[in-house]
TORMIMAR-785431 format. One line per 8 residues: number of its first residue (from 1); their letters; for each residue y, z, x of C-alpha. Coordinates in pm, 1 decimal. Layout:
BEGIN
NUM = a = Y,Z,X ~ ...
***
This chain:
BEGIN
1 = mssaadap = -1508.5,55.5,-8159.8 ~ -1512.4,-318.2,-8125.0 ~ -1715.3,-505.9,-7868.9 ~ -1555.7,-702.2,-7586.5 ~ -1631.0,-1022.6,-7775.6 ~ -1441.0,-895.0,-8076.4 ~ -1139.0,-778.0,-7877.9 ~ -816.2,-964.1,-7956.3
9 = tgalvlla = -691.2,-1213.4,-7699.8 ~ -351.5,-1177.9,-7536.4 ~ -213.0,-1461.7,-7747.3 ~ -323.9,-1296.5,-8070.6 ~ -170.9,-964.1,-7971.3 ~ 159.8,-1129.2,-7885.4 ~ 146.0,-1309.6,-8218.9 ~ 99.1,-970.7,-8383.8
17 = valaalis = 416.6,-848.9,-8210.8 ~ 610.0,-1148.8,-8342.2 ~ 471.5,-1117.6,-8695.3 ~ 551.9,-746.4,-8711.4 ~ 906.6,-817.5,-8589.9 ~ 954.1,-1082.8,-8858.1 ~ 822.7,-862.5,-9140.8 ~ 1029.2,-564.9,-9024.8
25 = alvtwtsr = 1348.2,-771.0,-8999.6 ~ 1299.7,-931.3,-9342.3 ~ 1223.4,-602.5,-9518.9 ~ 1515.1,-429.2,-9346.1 ~ 1754.6,-707.1,-9442.7 ~ 1642.4,-724.6,-9807.0 ~ 1634.4,-346.3,-9854.9 ~ 1982.2,-271.8,-9718.2
33 = pllqryal = 2163.7,-302.0,-10054.7 ~ 1916.8,-60.7,-10216.6 ~ 1944.0,185.2,-9926.4 ~ 2322.6,154.6,-9940.3 ~ 2310.0,268.2,-10300.8 ~ 2045.9,543.9,-10292.6 ~ 2006.8,660.7,-9930.2 ~ 2351.0,683.7,-9776.0
41 = arpnarss = 2389.6,908.8,-9469.7 ~ 2740.7,1049.1,-9477.3 ~ 2888.7,1167.8,-9144.8 ~ 2937.2,1538.3,-9078.6 ~ 3026.2,1757.8,-8780.9 ~ 2675.5,1712.0,-8633.2 ~ 2655.4,1335.1,-8680.9 ~ 2702.9,1070.0,-8414.6
49 = hriptpqg = 2819.8,810.1,-8667.8 ~ 3167.3,801.6,-8823.8 ~ 3121.7,592.1,-9137.7 ~ 2868.8,632.0,-9424.2 ~ 2557.9,434.9,-9325.5 ~ 2240.9,364.4,-9524.5 ~ 1921.9,523.1,-9392.7 ~ 1558.0,458.1,-9469.8
57 = agiaviaa = 1492.4,132.7,-9282.3 ~ 1194.2,310.0,-9131.3 ~ 1012.9,192.4,-9444.9 ~ 1029.7,-160.2,-9303.5 ~ 915.8,-55.4,-8955.8 ~ 617.6,145.8,-9077.3 ~ 515.1,-108.9,-9340.0 ~ 524.2,-390.5,-9084.1
65 = tlivaslw = 328.7,-182.1,-8832.5 ~ 50.1,-84.4,-9070.9 ~ 22.8,-426.3,-9236.0 ~ 2.3,-621.4,-8911.2 ~ -223.9,-373.9,-8730.9 ~ -461.4,-353.9,-9026.9 ~ -476.1,-731.1,-9077.0 ~ -532.1,-796.4,-8709.7
73 = gattnvai = -789.3,-519.8,-8693.9 ~ -981.7,-674.3,-8981.6 ~ -955.1,-1022.2,-8830.2 ~ -1078.0,-914.6,-8486.9 ~ -1326.3,-649.4,-8603.6 ~ -1122.3,-368.9,-8445.1 ~ -1136.5,-52.3,-8654.8 ~ -803.8,124.2,-8709.4
81 = ppalvaat = -892.7,488.5,-8796.3 ~ -850.4,534.0,-9175.0 ~ -727.9,890.3,-9117.4 ~ -444.2,756.1,-8903.3 ~ -335.7,505.6,-9167.8 ~ -350.8,765.5,-9446.6 ~ -168.6,1029.3,-9240.6 ~ 102.8,779.0,-9148.2
89 = vvialvgf = 163.1,694.1,-9514.0 ~ 173.5,1060.3,-9615.9 ~ 407.5,1164.6,-9335.8 ~ 633.6,868.4,-9419.6 ~ 647.9,988.2,-9781.1 ~ 736.2,1338.7,-9657.0 ~ 1014.3,1186.5,-9449.5 ~ 1137.8,977.1,-9742.5
97 = addivslp = 1150.3,1283.4,-9967.4 ~ 1340.9,1472.3,-9698.4 ~ 1588.2,1184.8,-9664.3 ~ 1661.8,1204.4,-10036.2 ~ 1642.4,1574.1,-10131.7 ~ 1603.8,1769.9,-9802.3 ~ 1272.8,1957.2,-9814.5 ~ 1239.5,2321.2,-9697.7
105 = vlvrlvlq = 1145.0,2355.5,-9328.8 ~ 814.1,2532.6,-9399.1 ~ 704.7,2266.5,-9648.0 ~ 778.3,1991.4,-9395.5 ~ 589.3,2166.9,-9116.4 ~ 281.9,2237.8,-9330.6 ~ 259.8,1877.3,-9447.2 ~ 317.2,1745.1,-9096.3
113 = aacvgavv = 49.0,1975.5,-8955.4 ~ -194.6,1857.0,-9222.6 ~ -128.6,1493.3,-9129.8 ~ -161.6,1551.4,-8755.6 ~ -470.0,1768.1,-8809.1 ~ -636.6,1498.0,-9018.0 ~ -597.9,1255.2,-8727.6 ~ -696.7,1495.6,-8449.8
121 = ftapetar = -997.8,1659.3,-8615.2 ~ -1149.6,1326.1,-8718.6 ~ -1151.7,1200.8,-8358.6 ~ -1499.0,1174.1,-8197.3 ~ -1622.8,1498.6,-8042.7 ~ -1673.7,1312.4,-7716.4 ~ -1298.4,1245.9,-7695.6 ~ -1173.6,1528.9,-7474.6
129 = iapalplp = -873.3,1610.5,-7257.6 ~ -976.0,1954.8,-7131.2 ~ -1357.7,1979.3,-7157.4 ~ -1349.4,2333.1,-7013.2 ~ -1188.9,2457.6,-7335.3 ~ -1387.0,2512.7,-7656.4 ~ -1349.8,2205.0,-7874.5 ~ -1180.8,2386.1,-8171.0
137 = lerglivl = -926.2,2544.2,-7934.9 ~ -852.2,2214.4,-7764.3 ~ -808.1,2036.4,-8097.2 ~ -584.6,2316.6,-8225.8 ~ -359.1,2288.7,-7921.6 ~ -344.6,1910.7,-7965.1 ~ -236.9,1958.0,-8327.9 ~ 45.4,2189.7,-8217.8
145 = agvwfvnl = 153.4,1937.4,-7954.6 ~ 127.8,1658.4,-8212.3 ~ 349.6,1836.7,-8464.5 ~ 606.8,1895.8,-8191.8 ~ 590.9,1531.2,-8082.5 ~ 639.9,1408.3,-8439.3 ~ 946.5,1628.3,-8473.9 ~ 1095.5,1556.9,-8133.9
153 = vnfmdgld = 1092.5,1183.6,-8206.3 ~ 1284.9,1268.5,-8522.5 ~ 1528.1,1493.4,-8331.3 ~ 1594.2,1223.5,-8072.3 ~ 1670.5,959.9,-8335.9 ~ 2037.5,1050.7,-8347.4 ~ 2210.1,758.5,-8178.7 ~ 2220.8,384.4,-8243.7
161 = lmtvaevv = 1924.9,210.2,-8074.2 ~ 1795.5,537.0,-7922.8 ~ 1451.8,505.1,-8082.1 ~ 1439.9,137.5,-7987.2 ~ 1517.4,226.8,-7623.9 ~ 1223.7,468.4,-7628.9 ~ 961.6,298.6,-7843.4 ~ 984.6,-56.2,-7705.2
169 = pvtaalll = 921.6,28.8,-7336.3 ~ 646.1,278.1,-7418.6 ~ 461.2,52.3,-7661.6 ~ 501.9,-247.1,-7429.4 ~ 345.4,-39.5,-7151.2 ~ 57.6,61.7,-7379.0 ~ 10.4,-302.9,-7471.3 ~ -5.1,-400.1,-7104.2
177 = lgmlgdls = -250.7,-119.5,-7028.4 ~ -469.2,-241.0,-7312.1 ~ -469.7,-593.2,-7171.8 ~ -579.0,-442.9,-6838.0 ~ -864.9,-257.3,-7008.2 ~ -715.2,92.0,-6980.0 ~ -663.4,161.5,-7352.2 ~ -873.6,127.4,-7664.6
185 = wpavliaa = -811.6,-185.0,-7873.4 ~ -720.5,7.0,-8190.7 ~ -441.0,176.7,-7994.8 ~ -335.4,-159.8,-7850.6 ~ -301.7,-309.8,-8197.7 ~ -97.9,-13.3,-8323.2 ~ 123.3,-28.1,-8013.1 ~ 169.5,-405.0,-8044.0
193 = alcgatlg = 258.3,-387.8,-8413.4 ~ 491.7,-89.9,-8362.2 ~ 662.6,-265.4,-8071.4 ~ 721.5,-575.4,-8281.7 ~ 835.6,-382.2,-8587.5 ~ 1083.9,-185.7,-8377.7 ~ 1219.4,-506.0,-8224.6 ~ 1266.7,-648.3,-8574.8
201 = fapfnrpv = 1467.8,-340.6,-8671.4 ~ 1679.2,-340.3,-8352.9 ~ 1945.1,-598.5,-8452.8 ~ 2038.2,-388.7,-8756.3 ~ 2064.7,-67.7,-8551.1 ~ 2271.9,-188.0,-8254.9 ~ 2614.3,-22.1,-8226.1 ~ 2776.1,10.8,-8469.6
209 = akvflgdv = 2452.7,48.2,-8670.6 ~ 2429.9,-115.2,-9011.4 ~ 2128.7,97.9,-9107.7 ~ 1930.8,396.3,-8975.0 ~ 1556.7,460.5,-8961.5 ~ 1576.4,792.1,-9146.2 ~ 1298.2,1051.9,-9142.5 ~ 1080.9,801.9,-9330.1
217 = gslpigll = 1073.3,605.3,-9004.2 ~ 1113.7,851.5,-8719.1 ~ 839.7,1093.5,-8832.6 ~ 557.7,837.3,-8872.9 ~ 672.8,659.1,-8556.2 ~ 619.9,991.4,-8379.6 ~ 271.8,1016.5,-8530.1 ~ 169.3,661.3,-8434.8
225 = lgwcllel = 317.5,680.0,-8085.9 ~ 164.6,1023.2,-8030.1 ~ -178.0,893.9,-8135.9 ~ -156.6,602.8,-7891.8 ~ -64.8,842.4,-7610.4 ~ -348.9,1072.5,-7715.2 ~ -590.4,780.2,-7690.6 ~ -463.9,725.3,-7336.7
233 = afrgqtaa = -516.4,1092.2,-7252.9 ~ -868.7,1079.9,-7400.2 ~ -942.8,813.4,-7137.7 ~ -858.3,1059.4,-6861.8 ~ -502.0,932.4,-6810.4 ~ -315.0,1250.7,-6901.0 ~ -48.6,1200.7,-6632.5 ~ 37.4,855.4,-6767.4
241 = alllpayy = 37.0,987.1,-7125.9 ~ 297.1,1247.9,-7025.4 ~ 503.9,1020.0,-6803.9 ~ 561.1,751.1,-7067.0 ~ 753.1,977.2,-7312.0 ~ 886.5,1209.0,-7037.1 ~ 1255.3,1158.2,-7118.0 ~ 1207.5,1240.3,-7486.5
249 = ladstitl = 985.4,1536.5,-7399.5 ~ 1235.5,1679.0,-7151.1 ~ 1552.2,1631.0,-7355.5 ~ 1407.8,1773.9,-7676.1 ~ 1199.7,2056.3,-7526.0 ~ 1471.7,2186.8,-7293.9 ~ 1719.6,2173.4,-7581.3 ~ 1477.7,2363.4,-7807.0
257 = frriarre = 1427.1,2646.0,-7557.3 ~ 1799.5,2668.5,-7487.3 ~ 1868.8,2709.7,-7857.5 ~ 1594.1,2971.2,-7893.3 ~ 1731.5,3162.3,-7592.2 ~ 2075.9,3160.0,-7755.1 ~ 1924.4,3282.4,-8083.0 ~ 2051.0,2977.5,-8265.4
265 = pfwsahrt = 1876.3,2847.4,-8580.4 ~ 1682.7,2585.4,-8381.9 ~ 1544.4,2421.3,-8698.3 ~ 1891.2,2321.4,-8822.3 ~ 2082.6,2003.6,-8736.5 ~ 2296.2,2018.2,-8422.8 ~ 2461.9,1810.0,-8149.7 ~ 2332.8,1977.8,-7833.4
273 = hfyqratd = 2069.3,1731.8,-7712.4 ~ 2158.1,1586.8,-7374.2 ~ 2206.5,1237.6,-7516.8 ~ 2445.1,1378.1,-7778.4 ~ 2634.9,1579.1,-7519.7 ~ 2668.3,1259.1,-7316.2 ~ 2878.0,1092.9,-7587.7 ~ 3093.0,1407.6,-7604.8
281 = ngftvrqv = 3131.3,1387.5,-7225.4 ~ 3277.4,1038.3,-7227.6 ~ 2969.8,814.1,-7219.6 ~ 2973.5,526.2,-7465.0 ~ 2673.8,476.1,-7692.9 ~ 2582.2,163.2,-7499.9 ~ 2592.5,350.8,-7168.2 ~ 2363.5,623.6,-7300.2
289 = icevflvn = 2115.5,375.2,-7442.4 ~ 2112.5,165.2,-7125.0 ~ 2046.9,470.1,-6906.4 ~ 1768.6,593.0,-7134.6 ~ 1614.0,246.2,-7138.6 ~ 1632.3,217.7,-6759.0 ~ 1476.8,559.5,-6696.5 ~ 1202.3,464.9,-6942.4
297 = lvlvglai = 1133.1,150.4,-6739.1 ~ 1100.0,369.9,-6429.3 ~ 861.3,601.2,-6614.6 ~ 658.0,300.6,-6734.4 ~ 619.4,179.0,-6376.8 ~ 513.8,523.7,-6256.4 ~ 266.7,567.2,-6543.0 ~ 101.9,231.6,-6471.0
305 = ltiraaap = 92.6,322.3,-6100.1 ~ -104.6,641.5,-6169.7 ~ -366.2,445.5,-6362.5 ~ -403.7,146.2,-6134.6 ~ -397.4,348.7,-5809.8 ~ -633.6,616.9,-5944.6 ~ -558.6,845.8,-5650.0 ~ -459.1,1215.3,-5681.8
313 = aittfavv = -185.8,1181.4,-5417.9 ~ -31.6,882.6,-5597.5 ~ -49.5,1064.1,-5931.2 ~ 127.0,1366.4,-5783.5 ~ 395.5,1143.3,-5633.4 ~ 445.4,962.6,-5966.6 ~ 475.4,1284.8,-6166.0 ~ 728.5,1431.6,-5921.3
321 = agalavaf = 925.2,1105.9,-5910.0 ~ 926.4,1085.8,-6289.4 ~ 1048.4,1445.0,-6320.7 ~ 1328.6,1378.0,-6070.8 ~ 1433.6,1058.4,-6249.3 ~ 1452.3,1234.9,-6585.1 ~ 1634.1,1533.7,-6432.7 ~ 1889.7,1297.5,-6278.9
329 = vlrrfsrp = 1967.6,1139.2,-6616.0 ~ 1983.1,1473.8,-6797.3 ~ 2220.9,1608.3,-6534.0 ~ 2446.1,1303.2,-6569.5 ~ 2450.8,1338.1,-6946.4 ~ 2543.6,1708.0,-6928.1 ~ 2853.5,1649.6,-6712.7 ~ 3186.6,1489.7,-6811.2
337 = qrc = 3211.5,1121.2,-6720.8 ~ 3448.3,1061.6,-6432.5 ~ 3720.3,805.3,-6485.7
***
């Protein structure tokens, strides 16, 4: 951990956001012809797109994130955990292989669990969320939650700009919390670089998307974002760590349990997430993205409120308000749009 004197200034962090955006945009733009040739996602009955679209631009997002965060960490003497960097690279390679040849489900899960486990079990023993539990049990539960989070980010990346509408507000909130002293500087640098890299990718993914992230992007984004939220939870801010990704958590988890209850092959591709049902119910892609972005802004405000107020009553209010806000959006998405 870096000292206060070594911590990056606000100007340097904002510069990191801009640099990551520039690198991500340049790599995305230059790689599109190659992706068009070797990584084309063709539409099928479960797709939200209608024309063949190259995928794999997540390479640009992850490369920009790791390069900028690592350089800034070295410059400011802020240590980015080596296990996190290595796990991100490995899980990106797993995603890239799955984009090209479609790996078996069990192989993907084992490799993902190994990556998440490498990050979780190398965290300091003093970093705890539930100290009443034995440390191995707590870490095991965190690994399970981490594998689910990595996959749910992938599952939710099924609409133009959807990941942008999720990642940008959450990482911007983490960046702000870091500037206020409520998050570790390594997590702030990762959040800042990921925010910038996602912004650099956004122009290429706006409807109608010219390129998709692919698993090579969505899986490691889930790992990096999950680690930042875990760092927040390690600081005793579990409510905020759950509020920030609450829409993604609710949409994906409710959909998973519904599919299990219906005895459907929940591991296979489908179009039953709430955001997917919304487009079938008459919502335009832009409407869905705007509503997801707006509810995420509400969740960001509530998460910051729980931390700055530091009062149990306020935290309870924020959690209930966040749950109601998410439930309102999910209900809207599940019903036909009125003319």
